[in-house]
C-alpha positions in Angstrom: 0.0 0.0 0.0 1.3 3.4 -0.9 0.6 6.6 1.1 1.3 10.2 0.2 0.4 13.7 1.4 0.3 17.3 0.2 2.1 19.8 2.4 1.7 22.7 -0.1 -0.6 25.5 1.1 -1.0 26.9 -2.5 -1.7 23.7 -4.4 -4.4 21.1 -4.3 -4.0 17.4 -4.5 -6.1 15.0 -6.6 -5.9 11.2 -6.0 -6.9 8.4 -8.3 -7.5 5.1 -6.6 -7.8 1.8 -8.2 -9.1 -1.0 -5.9 -9.3 -4.7 -6.8 -10.5 -7.6 -4.8 -11.3 -11.3 -5.4 -14.8 -12.0 -6.8 -17.3 -12.6 -4.1 -15.1 -11.0 -1.4 -16.0 -7.7 0.4 -13.9 -4.7 -0.8 -13.4 -3.6 2.9 -12.9 -5.9 5.8 -12.6 -4.4 9.3 -10.1 -5.9 11.8 -10.1 -5.7 15.6 -7.5 -4.1 17.8 -5.7 -7.4 18.4 -5.2 -7.9 14.7 -4.0 -4.4 14.3 -1.4 -5.0 17.0 -0.3 -8.3 15.3 0.2 -6.4 12.0 2.0 -3.3 13.4 5.3 -4.4 11.9 3.7 -4.3 8.4 2.8 -0.6 8.6 4.7 2.1 6.8 6.7 4.3 9.2 5.2 7.7 10.0 7.4 10.8 9.6 8.5 12.5 12.8 8.3 16.2 13.1 
C-alpha cells in the first residue's frame, strides 16, 4: 500500500485510486484491535516532526 500527502498550502492534490478484490469477497474488511497489534510491523513508518 502506498501513502502520500500534500504539504503545499498553495496547491491542491487529486488522487486516483484503483481498488481490486477477489470476486465474491468484500472490498473492505474491518479488523479488531488485536489484529492491528499483530500487524503493526507491516505498517509504513510515520514521519517524525
